[in-house]
C-alpha positions in Angstrom: 0.0 0.0 0.0 1.3 3.4 -0.9 0.2 7.1 -1.0 -0.9 9.4 -3.8 0.0 13.0 -3.6 -1.1 16.4 -5.0 0.9 19.6 -4.7 -0.8 23.0 -5.2 1.0 26.3 -5.0 -0.3 29.7 -4.0 1.9 32.8 -3.8 4.1 32.2 -0.8 2.3 28.9 0.3 2.2 25.3 -0.9 -0.3 22.6 -0.1 0.9 19.0 -0.3 -2.2 16.7 0.0 -1.8 13.0 0.7 -4.2 10.1 0.1 -3.8 6.5 1.2 -1.6 5.1 4.0 1.7 6.6 4.9 3.6 3.5 6.0 7.2 2.6 5.6 6.8 1.4 2.0 5.4 4.9 1.1 8.2 6.9 2.7 10.3 7.2 -0.5 7.3 8.4 -2.5 6.5 10.9 0.3 10.1 12.2 0.4 9.9 12.6 -3.4 6.8 14.7 -3.0 8.4 16.9 -0.4 11.3 17.4 -2.8 8.8 18.4 -5.5 7.4 21.0 -3.1 10.8 22.3 -2.2 11.7 22.7 -5.9 8.5 24.4 -7.0 7.2 26.5 -4.2 8.1 29.1 -1.6 7.0 29.7 2.0 5.5 27.2 4.3 4.1 23.8 3.1 0.8 22.7 4.5 0.6 18.9 4.6 -3.1 18.2 4.0 -3.8 14.8 5.6 -7.6 14.9 4.8 -7.3 11.9 2.5 -4.8 10.0 4.6 -6.4 6.8 6.0 -3.6 6.5 8.6 0.1 6.4 9.1 2.7 4.2 10.8 5.5 5.2 13.2 7.7 5.3 10.1 5.3 7.6 8.3 5.1 10.0 11.3 8.9 10.0 11.4 9.0 10.8 7.7 6.8 13.8 8.4 9.2 14.9 11.2 12.1 14.5 8.8 10.3 16.6 6.2 9.8 19.4 8.7 13.6 19.4 9.4 14.3 19.3 5.6 12.0 22.2 5.0 13.4 24.2 7.9 16.9 23.7 6.5 15.7 25.6 3.4 14.1 28.3 5.5 10.5 27.0 5.0 8.0 25.7 7.6 5.8 22.7 7.7 2.2 22.8 8.9 -0.3 20.0 9.3 -4.0 20.0 8.4 -6.5 17.2 9.4 -4.1 15.0 11.5 -5.7 11.5 11.2 -4.9 10.3 14.8 -5.4 12.9 17.5 -3.2 10.7 19.8 -0.2 11.9 17.9 -0.6 15.4 19.1 0.7 16.8 22.4 -1.9 18.2 24.8 -1.2 21.7 23.6 -2.0 20.7 20.0 1.5 20.5 18.6 2.6 17.5 16.4 4.6 15.0 18.5 7.8 14.4 16.5 11.5 14.0 16.9 12.3 17.2 15.0 13.5 20.3 16.8 11.2 22.2 14.6 7.8 23.7 15.5 5.0 22.2 13.4 1.7 24.1 13.5 -1.4 22.0 13.4 -4.8 23.0 11.9 -8.1 21.2 12.3 -8.6 20.9 8.6 -7.4 22.4 5.3 -9.9 25.3 5.3 -8.5 26.4 8.7 -4.9 26.2 7.4 -5.8 28.2 4.3 -7.6 30.8 6.4 -4.4 31.3 8.4 -2.8 32.3 5.1 -5.7 34.0 3.4 -3.8 37.0 2.2 -1.6 35.0 -0.3 -3.3 36.0 -3.6 -5.3 34.1 -6.3 -2.7 32.4 -8.4 -2.8 28.6 -8.0 -1.0 25.7 -9.8 -1.3 22.0 -9.2 0.6 18.8 -9.8 -0.3 15.3 -8.7 0.7 11.7 -9.0 -1.0 9.6 -11.7 -3.4 7.8 -9.5 -4.6 10.7 -7.4 -8.3 10.1 -6.6 -10.4 12.3 -8.9 -12.8 13.2 -6.1 -10.0 14.2 -3.8 
């Protein structure tokens, strides 16, 4: 089982949406999607987990590593629609190994609202099997 991804850019903001299960076998594909986001966008990346059915410890670690990778490039990572609330600290932060702050939003709409003033331009890329209704 793997993931599908879609990356949408807005001026100063990127949204990387995942669908499927982020397990150890999907980590390479996820890292590739993060690389795509690094190469094609600017500003923070919102990781939209709305379509994610779940994630393993390895998947959560990959998210933590992505936050560190983005931080090294001067960009932040934010999460929207975390699939398992048990992975959040009591204060709402994402529990990870990174020494990086990861903002968490209840859903994608809340994440976008936090960045509302970004403009209207939007572009999108996705993997071949991205669900059409997602």
